[in-house]
C-alpha positions in Angstrom: 161.5 -69.8 -17.2 159.7 -69.7 -20.5 161.5 -71.1 -23.5 160.1 -68.3 -25.6 161.2 -65.6 -23.3 164.3 -63.5 -24.0 166.0 -65.1 -21.0 165.3 -68.6 -22.3 166.5 -67.7 -25.8 169.6 -66.1 -24.4 170.3 -69.1 -22.3 170.0 -71.4 -25.3 172.3 -69.2 -27.4 174.9 -69.1 -24.6 174.7 -72.8 -24.2 175.1 -73.2 -27.9 178.1 -70.9 -28.0 179.7 -72.8 -25.1 179.1 -76.1 -26.8 180.6 -74.8 -30.0 183.6 -73.4 -28.1 184.1 -76.8 -26.4 183.9 -78.6 -29.7 186.4 -76.3 -31.3 188.8 -76.7 -28.4 188.4 -80.5 -28.6 188.8 -80.5 -32.3 192.1 -78.4 -32.0 193.6 -80.3 -29.1 192.2 -83.8 -29.4 190.4 -84.7 -32.6 190.4 -84.3 -35.6 193.0 -81.5 -36.1 196.0 -83.4 -34.5 195.3 -86.4 -36.7 195.0 -84.3 -39.8 198.3 -82.6 -39.1 200.0 -85.9 -38.4 198.7 -87.3 -41.7 199.9 -84.3 -43.6 203.3 -84.7 -42.0 203.6 -88.4 -42.9 202.0 -88.3 -46.3 202.9 -84.9 -47.7 206.0 -84.3 -45.8 204.7 -81.0 -44.3 206.2 -80.3 -41.0 203.3 -78.7 -39.0 203.4 -79.0 -35.2 200.3 -79.7 -33.2 198.9 -76.5 -31.5 199.6 -76.3 -27.8 197.0 -75.2 -25.2 197.6 -71.5 -25.7 197.4 -71.7 -29.4 194.2 -73.8 -29.1 192.7 -71.0 -27.0 193.6 -68.4 -29.6 192.1 -70.5 -32.4 188.9 -70.9 -30.3 188.7 -67.2 -29.8 189.2 -66.5 -33.5 186.4 -69.0 -34.3 184.1 -67.8 -31.5 184.4 -64.0 -32.1 182.3 -63.9 -35.3 180.0 -66.5 -33.9 179.4 -64.4 -30.8 178.7 -61.3 -32.9 176.2 -63.3 -35.0 174.5 -64.7 -31.9 174.4 -61.2 -30.3 172.9 -59.8 -33.4 170.2 -62.4 -33.4 169.3 -61.4 -29.8 169.5 -57.6 -30.1 168.0 -57.1 -33.6 164.4 -57.5 -32.5 165.0 -55.4 -29.4 166.5 -52.6 -31.6 163.6 -52.8 -34.0 161.2 -52.5 -31.1 163.0 -49.6 -29.6 162.9 -47.8 -32.9 159.2 -48.5 -33.2 158.6 -47.2 -29.6 160.7 -44.1 -30.3 158.5 -43.3 -33.3 155.3 -44.0 -31.3 156.4 -41.8 -28.4 157.2 -39.0 -30.8 153.8 -39.4 -32.4 152.2 -39.3 -28.9 154.1 -36.1 -28.1 152.7 -34.5 -31.3 149.2 -35.6 -30.3 148.9 -38.4 -32.8 147.6 -41.6 -31.0 146.9 -43.6 -34.1 150.3 -45.5 -34.1 150.3 -49.2 -33.3 153.2 -51.6 -33.5 152.6 -54.6 -35.7 155.2 -57.1 -34.3 153.9 -60.6 -33.4 156.1 -62.0 -30.6 155.4 -64.3 -27.7 158.0 -63.1 -25.3 158.5 -60.1 -23.0 158.8 -57.9 -26.1 155.5 -59.2 -27.3 154.0 -58.3 -23.9 155.5 -54.8 -24.1 154.0 -54.4 -27.7 150.6 -55.5 -26.5 150.6 -53.1 -23.5 151.8 -50.3 -25.8 149.0 -51.0 -28.3 146.4 -51.1 -25.5 147.7 -47.8 -24.2 147.4 -46.3 -27.7 143.8 -47.6 -27.9 142.9 -46.1 -24.5 144.4 -42.8 -25.5 142.5 -42.7 -28.7 139.2 -43.5 -26.9 139.9 -40.9 -24.3 140.8 -38.3 -26.9 137.6 -39.1 -28.8 135.5 -38.8 -25.6 137.3 -35.6 -24.8 136.7 -34.2 -28.2 133.0 -35.1 -27.9 132.8 -33.4 -24.5 134.6 -30.3 -25.8 132.1 -30.2 -28.7 129.2 -30.5 -26.3 130.7 -27.8 -24.0 131.4 -25.5 -26.8 127.9 -25.9 -28.2 126.4 -25.1 -24.7 128.7 -22.2 -24.1 128.2 -20.7 -27.6 124.4 -20.9 -27.3 124.0 -19.7 -23.7 122.5 -16.2 -23.4 125.3 -15.3 -20.9 128.0 -13.3 -22.7 131.4 -15.1 -22.0 134.8 -13.4 -22.6 138.1 -15.1 -21.9 141.2 -12.9 -22.0 144.9 -13.7 -21.7 147.5 -12.0 -19.6 147.8 -9.3 -22.3 144.1 -8.5 -22.2 143.5 -10.0 -25.7 140.4 -12.1 -26.2 141.2 -15.8 -26.4 137.6 -17.0 -26.5 134.2 -15.4 -26.8 130.8 -16.9 -27.4 128.0 -15.8 -29.7 126.3 -13.6 -27.0 129.6 -11.8 -26.3 130.2 -11.2 -30.0 126.7 -9.6 -30.4 127.1 -7.6 -27.2 130.5 -6.1 -27.9 131.3 -6.4 -31.7 128.0 -6.5 -33.6 128.2 -10.3 -34.1 131.8 -10.3 -35.4 134.6 -12.4 -34.0 136.4 -11.1 -30.9 139.4 -13.5 -31.0 142.7 -11.7 -30.9 141.2 -8.3 -30.2 142.3 -6.3 -27.1 139.2 -6.3 -24.8 140.2 -2.9 -23.2 140.3 -1.3 -26.6 137.1 -3.0 -27.6 135.1 -1.3 -24.8 136.7 2.1 -24.9 133.5 3.6 -26.3 131.2 1.5 -24.0 129.2 3.1 -21.2 131.3 4.2 -18.2 129.4 1.8 -15.8 130.5 -1.2 -17.9 134.1 0.0 -18.1 134.4 0.5 -14.4 132.8 -2.9 -13.7 135.3 -4.7 -16.0 138.3 -2.8 -14.5 137.4 -4.0 -11.0 138.3 -7.5 -9.8 135.0 -8.3 -8.0 131.6 -9.2 -9.2 129.3 -6.3 -9.9 125.8 -5.3 -10.9 125.6 -2.3 -13.3 123.1 -0.7 -15.7 123.7 0.8 -19.1 121.6 2.4 -21.8 121.0 0.1 -24.8 118.6 0.5 -27.7 116.8 3.3 -26.0 116.1 1.4 -22.7 118.1 0.6 -19.6 119.7 -2.8 -19.3 121.0 -4.3 -16.1 123.9 -6.7 -16.2 125.5 -8.9 -13.5 129.2 -9.3 -14.1 131.0 -12.4 -12.7 134.8 -12.5 -13.2 137.5 -14.9 -12.1 141.3 -15.1 -12.6 142.9 -18.5 -13.2 145.7 -20.2 -15.0 145.2 -22.0 -18.3 148.0 -24.1 -19.7 150.3 -22.4 -17.1 149.4 -18.9 -18.2 147.2 -16.4 -16.4 143.7 -15.8 -17.9 140.6 -13.9 -16.9 137.0 -15.1 -17.4 134.2 -12.6 -17.5 130.5 -13.5 -17.6 127.9 -10.8 -18.5 124.4 -11.8 -17.6 121.4 -9.7 -18.5 119.3 -9.2 -15.4 116.7 -6.8 -16.6 113.9 -9.3 -17.2 114.7 -11.3 -14.0 114.8 -8.1 -11.9 111.5 -7.0 -13.5 110.0 -10.3 -12.5 111.4 -10.0 -8.9 110.1 -6.4 -8.8 106.6 -7.5 -9.9 106.7 -10.4 -7.4 107.7 -8.0 -4.6 104.9 -5.5 -5.5 102.4 -8.4 -5.5 103.6 -9.4 -2.0 103.4 -5.7 -0.9 99.8 -5.4 -2.2 98.8 -8.7 -0.7 100.2 -7.8 2.7 98.8 -4.3 2.7 95.4 -5.5 1.4 95.3 -8.1 4.2 96.2 -5.7 6.9 93.8 -3.0 5.6 90.9 -5.5 5.5 91.8 -6.7 9.0 91.5 -3.1 10.3 88.8 -1.5 8.0 86.3 -4.4 8.3 85.9 -4.0 12.1 86.1 -0.2 11.8 83.2 -0.3 9.3 81.2 -2.7 11.4 81.8 -0.7 14.6 80.9 2.6 12.8 77.6 1.0 11.7 77.0 -0.3 15.2 77.8 3.1 16.7 75.4 4.8 14.3 72.7 2.3 15.3 73.3 2.9 19.0 73.2 6.7 18.5 69.9 6.4 16.6 68.4 4.4 19.4 69.8 6.7 22.1 72.0 4.1 23.7 74.9 6.3 24.3 76.4 4.3 27.2 78.0 1.8 24.8 79.3 4.4 22.4 82.7 5.1 24.3 83.7 1.4 24.0 82.8 1.4 20.3 84.8 4.6 19.7 87.7 3.2 21.7 87.8 0.0 19.6 87.7 2.1 16.4 90.6 4.2 17.7 92.6 1.1 18.6 92.2 -0.3 15.2 93.1 3.0 13.6 96.3 3.3 15.7 97.2 -0.3 14.7 96.7 0.6 11.0 98.7 3.8 11.5 101.6 1.8 13.1 101.5 -0.7 10.2 101.7 2.0 7.5 104.4 3.9 9.5 106.5 0.7 9.6 106.4 0.5 5.8 107.2 4.2 5.5 110.3 3.8 7.8 111.5 0.9 5.7 111.2 2.9 2.5 112.8 6.0 4.0 115.6 4.5 6.0 118.1 7.4 6.7 121.8 7.0 6.3 123.4 5.7 9.4 125.1 8.2 11.8 128.2 6.4 12.8 129.6 7.1 16.3 131.7 5.4 19.0 129.3 3.4 21.2 130.2 2.4 24.8 128.9 -1.1 25.4 127.6 -1.0 28.9 125.1 1.8 28.4 124.1 0.4 25.0 123.4 -3.1 26.4 121.6 -1.7 29.5 119.3 0.3 27.2 118.8 -2.8 25.0 117.9 -4.9 28.0 115.0 -2.5 28.8 113.3 -3.5 25.5 114.0 -7.2 25.3 115.3 -10.1 27.3 118.5 -12.0 26.4 121.4 -13.9 27.9 124.8 -12.2 27.2 127.4 -14.8 26.2 131.1 -14.3 26.3 133.0 -11.1 27.1 132.2 -7.7 25.9 134.9 -6.1 23.7 137.0 -3.6 25.6 137.0 -1.0 22.9 133.8 0.9 21.8 131.8 -0.1 18.8 131.5 2.0 15.7 127.9 2.2 14.3 124.6 4.0 14.5 123.3 3.1 18.0 119.7 3.9 17.2 119.5 1.7 14.0 121.5 -1.2 15.4 119.4 -1.2 18.6 116.3 -1.4 16.5 117.8 -4.4 14.6 118.7 -6.2 17.8 115.3 -5.6 19.3 113.7 -7.2 16.2 116.1 -10.1 16.2 115.7 -10.8 19.9 111.9 -10.5 19.5 112.0 -13.0 16.6 114.1 -15.4 18.8 111.5 -15.3 21.6 108.7 -15.8 19.0 110.4 -18.9 17.6 109.3 -21.0 20.6 112.6 -20.9 22.2 112.9 -21.0 26.0 113.7 -17.5 27.4 117.1 -18.6 28.7 117.9 -20.0 25.2 117.9 -16.5 23.6 121.5 -15.4 23.6 123.5 -12.4 22.5 127.3 -12.4 21.9 129.7 -9.7 20.8 133.1 -10.5 19.2 135.7 -8.3 17.7 137.6 -10.1 14.9 140.2 -7.9 13.3 138.4 -4.9 11.9 134.9 -6.5 12.1 132.4 -6.6 14.9 130.5 -9.9 15.0 127.1 -9.7 16.8 125.2 -13.0 17.1 121.7 -13.6 18.3 120.8 -17.2 18.9 117.8 -19.2 20.0 116.7 -22.8 20.7 113.7 -22.9 18.5 113.1 -25.2 15.6 115.3 -23.3 13.2 114.4 -22.7 9.5 114.1 -25.0 6.5 116.5 -24.4 3.5 113.7 -22.8 1.5 112.9 -20.3 4.3 116.6 -19.5 4.9 116.9 -18.7 1.2 114.1 -16.1 1.3 114.0 -14.9 4.9 115.9 -11.7 4.2 113.7 -10.7 1.3 111.3 -7.8 1.9 107.7 -8.7 2.7 108.5 -12.4 3.1 107.1 -13.8 6.3 106.1 -17.3 7.6 103.9 -15.7 10.3 100.2 -15.3 9.7 100.3 -11.7 10.9 103.9 -10.9 10.0 104.8 -8.0 7.7 108.1 -9.5 6.5 110.0 -6.3 7.3 112.0 -7.3 10.4 114.8 -9.2 8.8 114.6 -7.1 5.6 115.1 -4.0 7.7 118.0 -5.7 9.5 119.6 -6.5 6.2 119.1 -2.9 4.9 120.6 -1.4 8.0 123.6 -3.8 8.1 124.4 -3.1 4.4 124.0 0.6 4.9 126.8 0.2 7.5 128.9 -1.6 5.0 128.3 -4.9 6.7 126.2 -8.0 6.1 123.8 -10.3 7.9 123.6 -14.1 7.7 121.2 -16.7 9.0 122.1 -20.3 9.8 120.7 -23.2 11.7 122.7 -24.2 14.8 124.1 -27.8 14.9 122.6 -28.4 18.3 119.2 -26.9 17.4 117.9 -23.4 16.9 118.8 -20.5 14.7 121.8 -18.1 14.7 121.5 -14.6 13.1 125.0 -13.0 12.6 125.4 -9.3 12.1 128.9 -8.3 10.9 129.8 -4.6 10.9 133.1 -3.0 9.9 135.0 -1.3 12.7 137.8 0.4 10.8 137.1 3.9 12.2 136.7 2.6 15.7 140.1 1.0 15.7 
């Protein structure tokens, strides 16, 4: 037990009070009060009796009462001062003021409490300073980003908007406090419809005599316990233009490569045929013309493939029985059917989906997978049909997975890059989607998801 601790001080004061009480009791009952009273009786003639034990206790109580109050005051006064200081500091913390420190120098438990409190205040001040710096950095980044950011509260009023949003919606003036719905009343219809929806959207509007394409991302969340909505308007025109130019370059490169592969031998064979005809060697002319015809048919098929991709008709949805559909598919490609076939018919365009599955199964075989490793599975989950084509090939790298569904992208030397792109186009025309993923135990899995609401 520390002598400078509150417990040590209290022990000393209690011992002192007990000692004083004992001395008072002894003084009243033993010495010197009885001797003084006896002297006063003998010398002055005053007849005062010596206090008995009960009276001695009363006298001790009268003497010890103010002494106890004084000792208690000595013990509690610093505690009361500290509690008042802590009350003021906590009130300051509640109001966001962390500059308060308690300047009491003690070497007991109260001193330890003061030290910990001051360290807490210093930590809160440092954290607030760091938070203010981070908020300043974040605000600088958000204000200067080209993406227009609008934060609205539950009433639809703008709580925060950056510079890009102010220029986009209010000619550079502040948006804070304005009702966002009222602000865009005169905006193009495509923008209004996009903001009224709850999902991300891509829309185009007429601005400054030209068409601008925007991507809208919007999320709902709670800020300080209240619902808010964040909307991000990103200009996509320049990026889409770059993607369009890149796509055209890929198209030109692929078409040029394929035309050269076909026209070069045709030109060479035509020259050889003319030379053979000039020399009268007609026996070899049929083989020359046959080769020219083969290359011409190949070129026609190549161009027809591009034409079919560009002129994909709208799907003709119909109920499809699985057994005849799978039997017809098996005539075009080999696969292992996994799992059970759904009991109810599918709902899709059988011609287009069959073409998609032929391309996917063909790609699975061309991946280097063993024939028995190429699988097809059909699963009905709720109102969605899940078709999976898997293989045991090497799979795809992350870079290839990110671009595999883009038109004209191919890792094959002679590929056109239309197989997966056509599959994506057909699946999206059905209102579905397609996804590629590497399998954990090796190989690639292509998942085609089609809505089946009408079928159910």
